[in-house]
N, C-alpha and C positions, 0 to 999 in steps of 0.2 A: 637324327636330330636329338639334341639333349632334352632331358625332361624339363629343365627350367625354361628352355625356349618354348616348348610346347605349352607349358603352363602360362607363360606370358602371352602367347598368341591367343589361347582360349580365354584368358581372363582380361583381355584388352577391352577397356571400356572407353569410349570416346563421347564427349559431349555432343549432343545433336546441334548442328548449326544450320539446318535446312528446314524451312517452313513448308506447310502443305502446298501452297501455290508453286513454290520452287520445285518441290518433288513432283507434282503433277505435270508441270511444264517439261521437266527433264525426261520423265517417263514418256510423255507424248512425243517429244522430239526423237527419243530413242526408238520408239516403235515405228514412227514414220520413216526414219532412216532405214531401219531393218526391212520394212515392207518394200521400200524403193530398191534396196540392194537385192533382195530375194526375187523381185519381179524383173530384175535386170534393167531397171531404169537408170541406176547408177552402177558403174562397174569399174574394173581395173584398179589401179592404185588408189584413186580417189575413193572408190567404193570400199576398199579395205580400210582405208584411214577413217572414213566416216562410220563404218560399221564398228570399228574399234572404239571410236568416240561414243557411239550410241550405247555400246556395252558398258562403258564407264559411266555414262549418264544414268542408265537403269540401275546399275549396282549401287552407285552412290545415293540414288533416291530411295532404294530399298532400305539402306541403313541410316538414312537421314544425316549423313556426314560427308562433307566434301573436304579433302585435305588441302586443296588450294584456298578454300575459304579461311582456314586457319592461318595460312601464310600472309594473306592480305587483310586479316582481321574482319572479314565479312561474316555476318550472321543474319539469316533470314527467318530463323526460328523465333517466335514471339517470346519464349522463355527458355533459359538454359537448363535443359533437363538431361539427366543421365539416361542413357539408353543402351 
């Protein structure tokens, strides 16, 4: 990787576009799906797809930023703060 690319990745700042209720609900859904997958309540292709979705939910809630929200102009965060 080039040094400029690494610098851009490390220095990337996104505006937060997710509020606390949204973050909590995404985290809850992600954890529930993970529990259902690892206890083999859901399995197979559906289980893998849902587990991937759960991972995305948890990761986006941790950084308070959803890329799809920017495409659709959605913002559940009460104020637009840098983070």
